[in-house]
C-alpha positions, -999 to 999 in steps of 0.1 A, spaced: 0 0 0 15 34 -10 16 63 14 -16 78 1 -46 100 12 -72 73 1 -77 36 3 -91 11 -22 -118 -12 -10 -93 -41 -7 -69 -18 12 -95 -8 36 -104 -44 43 -68 -53 50 -61 -24 70 -92 -30 93 -82 -66 98 -46 -56 106 -60 -31 132 -81 -57 149 -52 -81 151 -28 -54 164 -51 -40 190 -71 -68 207 -96 -59 234 -72 -58 263 -50 -30 278 -15 -43 285 -11 -11 306 -29 19 318 -18 39 287 -46 40 261 -30 46 227 -56 34 203 -93 25 208 -100 -12 214 -129 -35 212 -134 -35 174 -144 -65 155 -144 -71 117 -178 -81 102 -185 -93 67 -219 -90 50 -237 -123 50 -244 -124 14 -226 -96 -4 -188 -92 -9 -170 -60 -2 -194 -47 24 -174 -55 56 -170 -30 84 -156 -25 119 -179 -23 148 -180 -21 186 -205 -11 214 -196 12 243 -216 26 271 -212 63 276 -220 83 307 -251 102 304 -234 135 312 -205 148 292 -186 167 318 -186 176 355 -193 212 346 -224 202 328 -236 184 360 -228 216 380 -247 237 355 -276 213 356 -277 214 394 -280 251 395 -311 249 373 -326 219 391 -359 223 408 -361 224 446 -369 187 453 -383 193 488 -412 175 503 -438 200 493 -429 197 456 -445 172 433 -423 141 427 -428 145 389 -411 178 390 -381 163 406 -377 135 380 -340 143 373 -319 117 352 -296 97 374 -259 103 369 -254 65 370 -275 61 338 -256 53 306 -260 56 269 -255 28 245 -233 38 215 -230 15 186 -200 26 165 -191 15 129 -162 22 105 -173 17 70 -158 24 36 -169 54 16 -168 44 -20 -173 80 -30 -143 95 -10 -124 62 -7 -117 67 31 -131 52 63 -162 69 77 -175 68 113 -212 59 117 -228 56 151 -261 54 170 -269 66 205 -297 53 227 -307 60 263 -316 32 288 -352 29 274 -338 22 240 -349 56 226 -325 73 202 -311 106 212 -319 139 193 -290 158 177 -290 186 204 -286 158 230 -259 139 210 -235 168 209 -236 172 246 -227 136 253 -192 122 262 -188 109 227 -175 144 218 -144 159 232 -151 192 251 -155 222 228 -150 200 197 -179 218 181 -175 254 192 -191 271 163 -212 244 147 -247 253 134 -273 226 132 -309 215 129 -327 183 138 -310 164 110 -275 178 105 -246 198 120 -227 222 98 -196 243 103 -197 279 90 -186 283 54 -187 245 48 -204 230 17 -210 197 36 -226 189 69 -201 178 95 -225 154 112 -256 140 93 -282 113 94 -279 85 70 -284 47 66 -257 24 75 -242 14 41 -242 -23 49 -270 -27 77 -294 -2 62 -302 11 96 -306 48 105 -274 62 119 -254 94 123 -221 98 104 -192 122 101 -190 134 65 -156 124 51 -153 152 27 -120 166 43 -105 132 53 -86 128 21 -68 161 25 -59 156 62 -48 120 57 -26 130 27 -7 156 48 -4 133 78 8 102 59 34 123 40 49 130 74 50 94 87 82 76 78 80 42 63 42 43 60 43 28 25 26 -6 24 15 -3 60 -24 -3 62 -22 -7 100 -3 27 104 -29 43 80 -58 33 102 -39 42 134 -34 77 118 -71 79 109 -81 72 146 -57 100 157 -74 124 133 -109 114 143 -98 114 180 -94 152 179 -132 154 179 -144 120 190 -135 106 224 -130 70 215 -119 61 250 -151 74 266 -169 43 280 -139 19 276 
């Protein structure tokens, strides 16, 4: 595999399998370098539709500052108040996040798809998703959004959008890969001896996505 900004479908498959083999679901030390727990899944009937996947459980609150802010706005749960008014979500509750890395045939790069559900199984709305621990603090400082997409100013493409999982066909959220090629090209050019190494390509991609997504949340 050459040092390149894109991957062919075959290169993506090979790189994903190499990543799973190199980073099994165990931490030999307390240092977390690359996200673990990924498995490679092939489509049951169609070739070239394999993908990486894992399930993580995220805390329902993104940061302690969020909790403090919520506490200042919480109703007074004294005896004379109605119990229904004091129905505040428990800090012990968690969110189920299904994460998938699939191949974008249009941009020829990996793309992160995910779903987020609360303990009742209900999917989260976009304004709730961006406040979860899935995102690093202040990762989206100037993003503008609606119920279906999140877009950075002066961008032709939405940063975060709804779309069906390419293999499973299930409704998901995904990060648009329009700028991945440019970023990966610059990064791989700086990595020595990256030619022919799909594993290093995937590790570099995780580093890029990790600037916005906290892959270690819930591990």
